[in-house]
mmCIF file of the N, C-alpha and C atoms, coordinates in Angstrom:
data_MODEL
# 
_entry.id   MODEL 
# 
loop_
_atom_site.group_PDB 
_atom_site.id 
_atom_site.type_symbol 
_atom_site.label_atom_id 
_atom_site.label_alt_id 
_atom_site.label_comp_id 
_atom_site.label_asym_id 
_atom_site.label_entity_id 
_atom_site.label_seq_id 
_atom_site.pdbx_PDB_ins_code 
_atom_site.Cartn_x 
_atom_site.Cartn_y 
_atom_site.Cartn_z 
_atom_site.occupancy 
_atom_site.B_iso_or_equiv 
_atom_site.pdbx_formal_charge 
_atom_site.auth_seq_id 
_atom_site.auth_comp_id 
_atom_site.auth_asym_id 
_atom_site.auth_atom_id 
_atom_site.pdbx_PDB_model_num 
ATOM 1   N N  . MET A 1 1  ? 150.332 194.604 59.716 1.00 0.00 ? 1  MET A N  1 
ATOM 2   C CA . MET A 1 1  ? 149.747 193.637 60.605 1.00 0.00 ? 1  MET A CA 1 
ATOM 3   C C  . MET A 1 1  ? 150.742 193.314 61.734 1.00 0.00 ? 1  MET A C  1 
ATOM 4   N N  . LYS A 1 2  ? 150.280 193.349 62.972 1.00 0.00 ? 2  LYS A N  1 
ATOM 5   C CA . LYS A 1 2  ? 151.125 193.045 64.122 1.00 0.00 ? 2  LYS A CA 1 
ATOM 6   C C  . LYS A 1 2  ? 151.086 191.554 64.423 1.00 0.00 ? 2  LYS A C  1 
ATOM 7   N N  . THR A 1 3  ? 152.213 191.057 64.871 1.00 0.00 ? 3  THR A N  1 
ATOM 8   C CA . THR A 1 3  ? 152.279 189.664 65.302 1.00 0.00 ? 3  THR A CA 1 
ATOM 9   C C  . THR A 1 3  ? 152.444 189.644 66.813 1.00 0.00 ? 3  THR A C  1 
ATOM 10  N N  . LEU A 1 4  ? 151.792 188.715 67.468 1.00 0.00 ? 4  LEU A N  1 
ATOM 11  C CA . LEU A 1 4  ? 151.862 188.626 68.919 1.00 0.00 ? 4  LEU A CA 1 
ATOM 12  C C  . LEU A 1 4  ? 152.838 187.540 69.358 1.00 0.00 ? 4  LEU A C  1 
ATOM 13  N N  . ILE A 1 5  ? 154.008 187.536 68.769 1.00 0.00 ? 5  ILE A N  1 
ATOM 14  C CA . ILE A 1 5  ? 155.027 186.542 69.098 1.00 0.00 ? 5  ILE A CA 1 
ATOM 15  C C  . ILE A 1 5  ? 155.450 186.644 70.566 1.00 0.00 ? 5  ILE A C  1 
ATOM 16  N N  . SER A 1 6  ? 155.419 187.832 71.146 1.00 0.00 ? 6  SER A N  1 
ATOM 17  C CA . SER A 1 6  ? 155.877 187.999 72.521 1.00 0.00 ? 6  SER A CA 1 
ATOM 18  C C  . SER A 1 6  ? 155.023 187.204 73.514 1.00 0.00 ? 6  SER A C  1 
ATOM 19  N N  . ASN A 1 7  ? 153.783 186.893 73.157 1.00 0.00 ? 7  ASN A N  1 
ATOM 20  C CA . ASN A 1 7  ? 152.902 186.118 74.025 1.00 0.00 ? 7  ASN A CA 1 
ATOM 21  C C  . ASN A 1 7  ? 152.967 184.624 73.738 1.00 0.00 ? 7  ASN A C  1 
ATOM 22  N N  . TYR A 1 8  ? 153.795 184.233 72.812 1.00 0.00 ? 8  TYR A N  1 
ATOM 23  C CA . TYR A 1 8  ? 153.924 182.847 72.396 1.00 0.00 ? 8  TYR A CA 1 
ATOM 24  C C  . TYR A 1 8  ? 154.586 182.024 73.496 1.00 0.00 ? 8  TYR A C  1 
ATOM 25  N N  . ARG A 1 9  ? 153.953 180.943 73.894 1.00 0.00 ? 9  ARG A N  1 
ATOM 26  C CA . ARG A 1 9  ? 154.525 180.041 74.897 1.00 0.00 ? 9  ARG A CA 1 
ATOM 27  C C  . ARG A 1 9  ? 154.656 178.673 74.265 1.00 0.00 ? 9  ARG A C  1 
ATOM 28  N N  . ARG A 1 10 ? 155.791 178.060 74.476 1.00 0.00 ? 10 ARG A N  1 
ATOM 29  C CA . ARG A 1 10 ? 156.063 176.779 73.859 1.00 0.00 ? 10 ARG A CA 1 
ATOM 30  C C  . ARG A 1 10 ? 155.869 175.657 74.868 1.00 0.00 ? 10 ARG A C  1 
ATOM 31  N N  . ALA A 1 11 ? 155.203 174.611 74.452 1.00 0.00 ? 11 ALA A N  1 
ATOM 32  C CA . ALA A 1 11 ? 154.993 173.420 75.274 1.00 0.00 ? 11 ALA A CA 1 
ATOM 33  C C  . ALA A 1 11 ? 156.037 172.384 74.890 1.00 0.00 ? 11 ALA A C  1 
ATOM 34  N N  . LEU A 1 12 ? 156.719 171.843 75.892 1.00 0.00 ? 12 LEU A N  1 
ATOM 35  C CA . LEU A 1 12 ? 157.734 170.815 75.661 1.00 0.00 ? 12 LEU A CA 1 
ATOM 36  C C  . LEU A 1 12 ? 157.219 169.472 76.134 1.00 0.00 ? 12 LEU A C  1 
ATOM 37  N N  . ARG A 1 13 ? 157.380 168.469 75.290 1.00 0.00 ? 13 ARG A N  1 
ATOM 38  C CA . ARG A 1 13 ? 157.026 167.104 75.689 1.00 0.00 ? 13 ARG A CA 1 
ATOM 39  C C  . ARG A 1 13 ? 158.214 166.494 76.425 1.00 0.00 ? 13 ARG A C  1 
ATOM 40  N N  . LEU A 1 14 ? 158.007 165.357 77.076 1.00 0.00 ? 14 LEU A N  1 
ATOM 41  C CA . LEU A 1 14 ? 159.024 164.759 77.924 1.00 0.00 ? 14 LEU A CA 1 
ATOM 42  C C  . LEU A 1 14 ? 160.363 164.532 77.223 1.00 0.00 ? 14 LEU A C  1 
ATOM 43  N N  . PRO A 1 15 ? 160.405 163.992 76.005 1.00 0.00 ? 15 PRO A N  1 
ATOM 44  C CA . PRO A 1 15 ? 161.719 163.831 75.361 1.00 0.00 ? 15 PRO A CA 1 
ATOM 45  C C  . PRO A 1 15 ? 162.455 165.161 75.175 1.00 0.00 ? 15 PRO A C  1 
ATOM 46  N N  . GLN A 1 16 ? 161.717 166.232 74.885 1.00 0.00 ? 16 GLN A N  1 
ATOM 47  C CA . GLN A 1 16 ? 162.337 167.552 74.719 1.00 0.00 ? 16 GLN A CA 1 
ATOM 48  C C  . GLN A 1 16 ? 162.861 168.076 76.058 1.00 0.00 ? 16 GLN A C  1 
ATOM 49  N N  . VAL A 1 17 ? 162.100 167.846 77.131 1.00 0.00 ? 17 VAL A N  1 
ATOM 50  C CA . VAL A 1 17 ? 162.529 168.288 78.459 1.00 0.00 ? 17 VAL A CA 1 
ATOM 51  C C  . VAL A 1 17 ? 163.791 167.529 78.862 1.00 0.00 ? 17 VAL A C  1 
ATOM 52  N N  . SER A 1 18 ? 163.800 166.238 78.608 1.00 0.00 ? 18 SER A N  1 
ATOM 53  C CA . SER A 1 18 ? 164.964 165.413 78.930 1.00 0.00 ? 18 SER A CA 1 
ATOM 54  C C  . SER A 1 18 ? 166.186 165.876 78.151 1.00 0.00 ? 18 SER A C  1 
ATOM 55  N N  . GLU A 1 19 ? 166.017 166.140 76.876 1.00 0.00 ? 19 GLU A N  1 
ATOM 56  C CA . GLU A 1 19 ? 167.126 166.615 76.042 1.00 0.00 ? 19 GLU A CA 1 
ATOM 57  C C  . GLU A 1 19 ? 167.606 167.985 76.497 1.00 0.00 ? 19 GLU A C  1 
ATOM 58  N N  . ARG A 1 20 ? 166.667 168.859 76.808 1.00 0.00 ? 20 ARG A N  1 
ATOM 59  C CA . ARG A 1 20 ? 167.008 170.233 77.202 1.00 0.00 ? 20 ARG A CA 1 
ATOM 60  C C  . ARG A 1 20 ? 167.761 170.279 78.526 1.00 0.00 ? 20 ARG A C  1 
ATOM 61  N N  . THR A 1 21 ? 167.366 169.418 79.476 1.00 0.00 ? 21 THR A N  1 
ATOM 62  C CA . THR A 1 21 ? 167.971 169.441 80.806 1.00 0.00 ? 21 THR A CA 1 
ATOM 63  C C  . THR A 1 21 ? 169.152 168.493 80.946 1.00 0.00 ? 21 THR A C  1 
ATOM 64  N N  . GLY A 1 22 ? 169.216 167.488 80.072 1.00 0.00 ? 22 GLY A N  1 
ATOM 65  C CA . GLY A 1 22 ? 170.256 166.469 80.210 1.00 0.00 ? 22 GLY A CA 1 
ATOM 66  C C  . GLY A 1 22 ? 169.934 165.467 81.306 1.00 0.00 ? 22 GLY A C  1 
ATOM 67  N N  . ILE A 1 23 ? 168.694 165.434 81.739 1.00 0.00 ? 23 ILE A N  1 
ATOM 68  C CA . ILE A 1 23 ? 168.252 164.542 82.813 1.00 0.00 ? 23 ILE A CA 1 
ATOM 69  C C  . ILE A 1 23 ? 167.360 163.468 82.207 1.00 0.00 ? 23 ILE A C  1 
ATOM 70  N N  . SER A 1 24 ? 167.539 162.239 82.670 1.00 0.00 ? 24 SER A N  1 
ATOM 71  C CA . SER A 1 24 ? 166.738 161.134 82.147 1.00 0.00 ? 24 SER A CA 1 
ATOM 72  C C  . SER A 1 24 ? 165.264 161.307 82.513 1.00 0.00 ? 24 SER A C  1 
ATOM 73  N N  . LYS A 1 25 ? 164.412 160.655 81.755 1.00 0.00 ? 25 LYS A N  1 
ATOM 74  C CA . LYS A 1 25 ? 162.974 160.713 82.010 1.00 0.00 ? 25 LYS A CA 1 
ATOM 75  C C  . LYS A 1 25 ? 162.655 160.207 83.416 1.00 0.00 ? 25 LYS A C  1 
ATOM 76  N N  . THR A 1 26 ? 163.303 159.134 83.810 1.00 0.00 ? 26 THR A N  1 
ATOM 77  C CA . THR A 1 26 ? 163.070 158.569 85.141 1.00 0.00 ? 26 THR A CA 1 
ATOM 78  C C  . THR A 1 26 ? 163.447 159.568 86.223 1.00 0.00 ? 26 THR A C  1 
ATOM 79  N N  . GLN A 1 27 ? 164.592 160.214 86.071 1.00 0.00 ? 27 GLN A N  1 
ATOM 80  C CA . GLN A 1 27 ? 165.040 161.183 87.070 1.00 0.00 ? 27 GLN A CA 1 
ATOM 81  C C  . GLN A 1 27 ? 164.125 162.401 87.115 1.00 0.00 ? 27 GLN A C  1 
ATOM 82  N N  . ILE A 1 28 ? 163.600 162.810 85.968 1.00 0.00 ? 28 ILE A N  1 
ATOM 83  C CA . ILE A 1 28 ? 162.655 163.934 85.945 1.00 0.00 ? 28 ILE A CA 1 
ATOM 84  C C  . ILE A 1 28 ? 161.456 163.602 86.822 1.00 0.00 ? 28 ILE A C  1 
ATOM 85  N N  . TYR A 1 29 ? 160.904 162.389 86.677 1.00 0.00 ? 29 TYR A N  1 
ATOM 86  C CA . TYR A 1 29 ? 159.746 161.999 87.481 1.00 0.00 ? 29 TYR A CA 1 
ATOM 87  C C  . TYR A 1 29 ? 160.107 161.870 88.957 1.00 0.00 ? 29 TYR A C  1 
ATOM 88  N N  . ARG A 1 30 ? 161.313 161.420 89.271 1.00 0.00 ? 30 ARG A N  1 
ATOM 89  C CA . ARG A 1 30 ? 161.743 161.374 90.677 1.00 0.00 ? 30 ARG A CA 1 
ATOM 90  C C  . ARG A 1 30 ? 161.809 162.776 91.268 1.00 0.00 ? 30 ARG A C  1 
ATOM 91  N N  . LEU A 1 31 ? 162.394 163.713 90.513 1.00 0.00 ? 31 LEU A N  1 
ATOM 92  C CA . LEU A 1 31 ? 162.478 165.095 90.980 1.00 0.00 ? 31 LEU A CA 1 
ATOM 93  C C  . LEU A 1 31 ? 161.083 165.692 91.164 1.00 0.00 ? 31 LEU A C  1 
ATOM 94  N N  . MET A 1 32 ? 160.159 165.386 90.265 1.00 0.00 ? 32 MET A N  1 
ATOM 95  C CA . MET A 1 32 ? 158.786 165.882 90.389 1.00 0.00 ? 32 MET A CA 1 
ATOM 96  C C  . MET A 1 32 ? 158.137 165.346 91.663 1.00 0.00 ? 32 MET A C  1 
ATOM 97  N N  . GLN A 1 33 ? 158.340 164.069 91.957 1.00 0.00 ? 33 GLN A N  1 
ATOM 98  C CA . GLN A 1 33 ? 157.760 163.474 93.164 1.00 0.00 ? 33 GLN A CA 1 
ATOM 99  C C  . GLN A 1 33 ? 158.269 164.163 94.422 1.00 0.00 ? 33 GLN A C  1 
ATOM 100 N N  . ARG A 1 34 ? 159.514 164.625 94.398 1.00 0.00 ? 34 ARG A N  1 
ATOM 101 C CA . ARG A 1 34 ? 160.106 165.306 95.552 1.00 0.00 ? 34 ARG A CA 1 
ATOM 102 C C  . ARG A 1 34 ? 159.804 166.802 95.557 1.00 0.00 ? 34 ARG A C  1 
ATOM 103 N N  . GLY A 1 35 ? 159.077 167.273 94.552 1.00 0.00 ? 35 GLY A N  1 
ATOM 104 C CA . GLY A 1 35 ? 158.744 168.693 94.472 1.00 0.00 ? 35 GLY A CA 1 
ATOM 105 C C  . GLY A 1 35 ? 159.913 169.551 94.033 1.00 0.00 ? 35 GLY A C  1 
ATOM 106 N N  . GLU A 1 36 ? 160.878 168.951 93.332 1.00 0.00 ? 36 GLU A N  1 
ATOM 107 C CA . GLU A 1 36 ? 162.086 169.658 92.925 1.00 0.00 ? 36 GLU A CA 1 
ATOM 108 C C  . GLU A 1 36 ? 162.156 169.938 91.432 1.00 0.00 ? 36 GLU A C  1 
ATOM 109 N N  . PHE A 1 37 ? 161.063 169.709 90.727 1.00 0.00 ? 37 PHE A N  1 
ATOM 110 C CA . PHE A 1 37 ? 161.036 169.931 89.277 1.00 0.00 ? 37 PHE A CA 1 
ATOM 111 C C  . PHE A 1 37 ? 159.641 170.404 88.903 1.00 0.00 ? 37 PHE A C  1 
ATOM 112 N N  . PRO A 1 38 ? 159.530 171.299 87.919 1.00 0.00 ? 38 PRO A N  1 
ATOM 113 C CA . PRO A 1 38 ? 158.208 171.800 87.516 1.00 0.00 ? 38 PRO A CA 1 
ATOM 114 C C  . PRO A 1 38 ? 157.284 170.669 87.072 1.00 0.00 ? 38 PRO A C  1 
ATOM 115 N N  . LEU A 1 39 ? 156.021 170.815 87.390 1.00 0.00 ? 39 LEU A N  1 
ATOM 116 C CA . LEU A 1 39 ? 155.020 169.837 86.969 1.00 0.00 ? 39 LEU A CA 1 
ATOM 117 C C  . LEU A 1 39 ? 154.506 170.178 85.577 1.00 0.00 ? 39 LEU A C  1 
ATOM 118 N N  . PRO A 1 40 ? 154.139 169.155 84.812 1.00 0.00 ? 40 PRO A N  1 
ATOM 119 C CA . PRO A 1 40 ? 153.585 169.412 83.486 1.00 0.00 ? 40 PRO A CA 1 
ATOM 120 C C  . PRO A 1 40 ? 152.117 169.814 83.573 1.00 0.00 ? 40 PRO A C  1 
ATOM 121 N N  . ALA A 1 41 ? 151.606 170.345 82.489 1.00 0.00 ? 41 ALA A N  1 
ATOM 122 C CA . ALA A 1 41 ? 150.178 170.654 82.361 1.00 0.00 ? 41 ALA A CA 1 
ATOM 123 C C  . ALA A 1 41 ? 149.548 169.577 81.485 1.00 0.00 ? 41 ALA A C  1 
ATOM 124 N N  . ARG A 1 42 ? 148.354 169.175 81.833 1.00 0.00 ? 42 ARG A N  1 
ATOM 125 C CA . ARG A 1 42 ? 147.625 168.210 81.008 1.00 0.00 ? 42 ARG A CA 1 
ATOM 126 C C  . ARG A 1 42 ? 146.974 168.981 79.868 1.00 0.00 ? 42 ARG A C  1 
ATOM 127 N N  . LEU A 1 43 ? 147.407 168.678 78.642 1.00 0.00 ? 43 LEU A N  1 
ATOM 128 C CA . LEU A 1 43 ? 146.872 169.371 77.467 1.00 0.00 ? 43 LEU A CA 1 
ATOM 129 C C  . LEU A 1 43 ? 145.677 168.642 76.870 1.00 0.00 ? 43 LEU A C  1 
ATOM 130 N N  . SER A 1 44 ? 145.633 167.339 77.075 1.00 0.00 ? 44 SER A N  1 
ATOM 131 C CA . SER A 1 44 ? 144.496 166.537 76.646 1.00 0.00 ? 44 SER A CA 1 
ATOM 132 C C  . SER A 1 44 ? 144.488 165.278 77.496 1.00 0.00 ? 44 SER A C  1 
ATOM 133 N N  . GLU A 1 45 ? 143.597 164.384 77.198 1.00 0.00 ? 45 GLU A N  1 
ATOM 134 C CA . GLU A 1 45 ? 143.468 163.150 77.986 1.00 0.00 ? 45 GLU A CA 1 
ATOM 135 C C  . GLU A 1 45 ? 144.780 162.360 78.040 1.00 0.00 ? 45 GLU A C  1 
ATOM 136 N N  . ARG A 1 46 ? 145.530 162.374 76.946 1.00 0.00 ? 46 ARG A N  1 
ATOM 137 C CA . ARG A 1 46 ? 146.745 161.564 76.881 1.00 0.00 ? 46 ARG A CA 1 
ATOM 138 C C  . ARG A 1 46 ? 148.026 162.360 76.687 1.00 0.00 ? 46 ARG A C  1 
ATOM 139 N N  . VAL A 1 47 ? 147.944 163.671 76.790 1.00 0.00 ? 47 VAL A N  1 
ATOM 140 C CA . VAL A 1 47 ? 149.113 164.497 76.507 1.00 0.00 ? 47 VAL A CA 1 
ATOM 141 C C  . VAL A 1 47 ? 149.402 165.437 77.676 1.00 0.00 ? 47 VAL A C  1 
ATOM 142 N N  . VAL A 1 48 ? 150.643 165.381 78.150 1.00 0.00 ? 48 VAL A N  1 
ATOM 143 C CA . VAL A 1 48 ? 151.116 166.369 79.122 1.00 0.00 ? 48 VAL A CA 1 
ATOM 144 C C  . VAL A 1 48 ? 152.330 167.057 78.521 1.00 0.00 ? 48 VAL A C  1 
ATOM 145 N N  . ALA A 1 49 ? 152.558 168.298 78.939 1.00 0.00 ? 49 ALA A N  1 
ATOM 146 C CA . ALA A 1 49 ? 153.699 169.055 78.433 1.00 0.00 ? 49 ALA A CA 1 
ATOM 147 C C  . ALA A 1 49 ? 154.123 170.065 79.486 1.00 0.00 ? 49 ALA A C  1 
ATOM 148 N N  . TRP A 1 50 ? 155.380 170.461 79.409 1.00 0.00 ? 50 TRP A N  1 
ATOM 149 C CA . TRP A 1 50 ? 155.952 171.440 80.321 1.00 0.00 ? 50 TRP A CA 1 
ATOM 150 C C  . TRP A 1 50 ? 156.049 172.782 79.622 1.00 0.00 ? 50 TRP A C  1 
ATOM 151 N N  . ASP A 1 51 ? 155.840 173.836 80.366 1.00 0.00 ? 51 ASP A N  1 
ATOM 152 C CA . ASP A 1 51 ? 156.010 175.189 79.860 1.00 0.00 ? 51 ASP A CA 1 
ATOM 153 C C  . ASP A 1 51 ? 157.513 175.434 79.700 1.00 0.00 ? 51 ASP A C  1 
ATOM 154 N N  . GLU A 1 52 ? 157.939 175.808 78.516 1.00 0.00 ? 52 GLU A N  1 
ATOM 155 C CA . GLU A 1 52 ? 159.354 176.025 78.242 1.00 0.00 ? 52 GLU A CA 1 
ATOM 156 C C  . GLU A 1 52 ? 159.962 177.063 79.185 1.00 0.00 ? 52 GLU A C  1 
ATOM 157 N N  . ASP A 1 53 ? 159.186 178.096 79.524 1.00 0.00 ? 53 ASP A N  1 
ATOM 158 C CA . ASP A 1 53 ? 159.692 179.129 80.423 1.00 0.00 ? 53 ASP A CA 1 
ATOM 159 C C  . ASP A 1 53 ? 159.988 178.575 81.814 1.00 0.00 ? 53 ASP A C  1 
ATOM 160 N N  . LEU A 1 54 ? 159.138 177.675 82.297 1.00 0.00 ? 54 LEU A N  1 
ATOM 161 C CA . LEU A 1 54 ? 159.366 177.070 83.617 1.00 0.00 ? 54 LEU A CA 1 
ATOM 162 C C  . LEU A 1 54 ? 160.621 176.210 83.611 1.00 0.00 ? 54 LEU A C  1 
ATOM 163 N N  . ILE A 1 55 ? 160.846 175.494 82.525 1.00 0.00 ? 55 ILE A N  1 
ATOM 164 C CA . ILE A 1 55 ? 162.047 174.658 82.423 1.00 0.00 ? 55 ILE A CA 1 
ATOM 165 C C  . ILE A 1 55 ? 163.281 175.550 82.353 1.00 0.00 ? 55 ILE A C  1 
ATOM 166 N N  . SER A 1 56 ? 163.215 176.634 81.595 1.00 0.00 ? 56 SER A N  1 
ATOM 167 C CA . SER A 1 56 ? 164.341 177.572 81.512 1.00 0.00 ? 56 SER A CA 1 
ATOM 168 C C  . SER A 1 56 ? 164.651 178.177 82.874 1.00 0.00 ? 56 SER A C  1 
ATOM 169 N N  . ASP A 1 57 ? 163.599 178.572 83.605 1.00 0.00 ? 57 ASP A N  1 
ATOM 170 C CA . ASP A 1 57 ? 163.795 179.136 84.942 1.00 0.00 ? 57 ASP A CA 1 
ATOM 171 C C  . ASP A 1 57 ? 164.415 178.109 85.888 1.00 0.00 ? 57 ASP A C  1 
ATOM 172 N N  . TRP A 1 58 ? 163.947 176.875 85.816 1.00 0.00 ? 58 TRP A N  1 
ATOM 173 C CA . TRP A 1 58 ? 164.486 175.808 86.667 1.00 0.00 ? 58 TRP A CA 1 
ATOM 174 C C  . TRP A 1 58 ? 165.980 175.616 86.385 1.00 0.00 ? 58 TRP A C  1 
ATOM 175 N N  . LEU A 1 59 ? 166.340 175.571 85.103 1.00 0.00 ? 59 LEU A N  1 
ATOM 176 C CA . LEU A 1 59 ? 167.748 175.414 84.739 1.00 0.00 ? 59 LEU A CA 1 
ATOM 177 C C  . LEU A 1 59 ? 168.580 176.596 85.232 1.00 0.00 ? 59 LEU A C  1 
ATOM 178 N N  . SER A 1 60 ? 168.064 177.804 85.069 1.00 0.00 ? 60 SER A N  1 
ATOM 179 C CA . SER A 1 60 ? 168.786 178.991 85.526 1.00 0.00 ? 60 SER A CA 1 
ATOM 180 C C  . SER A 1 60 ? 169.039 178.935 87.026 1.00 0.00 ? 60 SER A C  1 
ATOM 181 N N  . ASN A 1 61 ? 168.032 178.513 87.777 1.00 0.00 ? 61 ASN A N  1 
ATOM 182 C CA . ASN A 1 61 ? 168.187 178.392 89.228 1.00 0.00 ? 61 ASN A CA 1 
ATOM 183 C C  . ASN A 1 61 ? 169.217 177.339 89.598 1.00 0.00 ? 61 ASN A C  1 
ATOM 184 N N  . ARG A 1 62 ? 169.231 176.230 88.880 1.00 0.00 ? 62 ARG A N  1 
ATOM 185 C CA . ARG A 1 62 ? 170.202 175.174 89.169 1.00 0.00 ? 62 ARG A CA 1 
ATOM 186 C C  . ARG A 1 62 ? 171.621 175.660 88.886 1.00 0.00 ? 62 ARG A C  1 
ATOM 187 N N  . PHE A 1 63 ? 171.805 176.378 87.782 1.00 0.00 ? 63 PHE A N  1 
ATOM 188 C CA . PHE A 1 63 ? 173.127 176.903 87.451 1.00 0.00 ? 63 PHE A CA 1 
ATOM 189 C C  . PHE A 1 63 ? 173.545 177.965 88.456 1.00 0.00 ? 63 PHE A C  1 
ATOM 190 N N  . ALA A 1 64 ? 172.599 178.768 88.917 1.00 0.00 ? 64 ALA A N  1 
ATOM 191 C CA . ALA A 1 64 ? 172.920 179.786 89.921 1.00 0.00 ? 64 ALA A CA 1 
ATOM 192 C C  . ALA A 1 64 ? 173.362 179.126 91.220 1.00 0.00 ? 64 ALA A C  1 
ATOM 193 N N  . LYS A 1 65 ? 172.665 178.062 91.636 1.00 0.00 ? 65 LYS A N  1 
ATOM 194 C CA . LYS A 1 65 ? 173.052 177.337 92.846 1.00 0.00 ? 65 LYS A CA 1 
ATOM 195 C C  . LYS A 1 65 ? 174.421 176.709 92.682 1.00 0.00 ? 65 LYS A C  1 
ATOM 196 N N  . ALA A 1 66 ? 174.718 176.182 91.506 1.00 0.00 ? 66 ALA A N  1 
ATOM 197 C CA . ALA A 1 66 ? 176.019 175.577 91.262 1.00 0.00 ? 66 ALA A CA 1 
ATOM 198 C C  . ALA A 1 66 ? 177.103 176.642 91.354 1.00 0.00 ? 66 ALA A C  1 
ATOM 199 N N  . GLY A 1 67 ? 176.812 177.846 90.875 1.00 0.00 ? 67 GLY A N  1 
ATOM 200 C CA . GLY A 1 67 ? 177.763 178.947 90.965 1.00 0.00 ? 67 GLY A CA 1 
ATOM 201 C C  . GLY A 1 67 ? 178.038 179.329 92.409 1.00 0.00 ? 67 GLY A C  1 
ATOM 202 N N  . ASP A 1 68 ? 176.981 179.292 93.248 1.00 0.00 ? 68 ASP A N  1 
ATOM 203 C CA . ASP A 1 68 ? 177.142 179.604 94.661 1.00 0.00 ? 68 ASP A CA 1 
ATOM 204 C C  . ASP A 1 68 ? 178.024 178.582 95.362 1.00 0.00 ? 68 ASP A C  1 
ATOM 205 N N  . ILE A 1 69 ? 177.900 177.340 94.974 1.00 0.00 ? 69 ILE A N  1 
ATOM 206 C CA . ILE A 1 69 ? 178.667 176.266 95.586 1.00 0.00 ? 69 ILE A CA 1 
ATOM 207 C C  . ILE A 1 69 ? 180.148 176.425 95.251 1.00 0.00 ? 69 ILE A C  1 
ATOM 208 N N  . HIS A 1 70 ? 180.453 176.835 94.015 1.00 0.00 ? 70 HIS A N  1 
ATOM 209 C CA . HIS A 1 70 ? 181.843 176.928 93.562 1.00 0.00 ? 70 HIS A CA 1 
ATOM 210 C C  . HIS A 1 70 ? 182.496 178.275 93.870 1.00 0.00 ? 70 HIS A C  1 
ATOM 211 N N  . ALA A 1 71 ? 181.712 179.195 94.410 1.00 0.00 ? 71 ALA A N  1 
ATOM 212 C CA . ALA A 1 71 ? 182.260 180.536 94.686 1.00 0.00 ? 71 ALA A CA 1 
ATOM 213 C C  . ALA A 1 71 ? 183.044 180.553 96.000 1.00 0.00 ? 71 ALA A C  1 
# 
């Protein structure tokens, strides 16, 4: 039996995004308002979550920019 793990996408809730990025919840929403942070998807009437891949890409880009600054 084959498993389709490669297509598995993980949804992160706000506390997980904050922990993963090291950025406070308030700052995450400020960055979103300025268009500088990925937007969440509405999963239900009361639940929003971020795609883990988008958060990983955002972090990678931030680290790459930091590397450019220090080079």
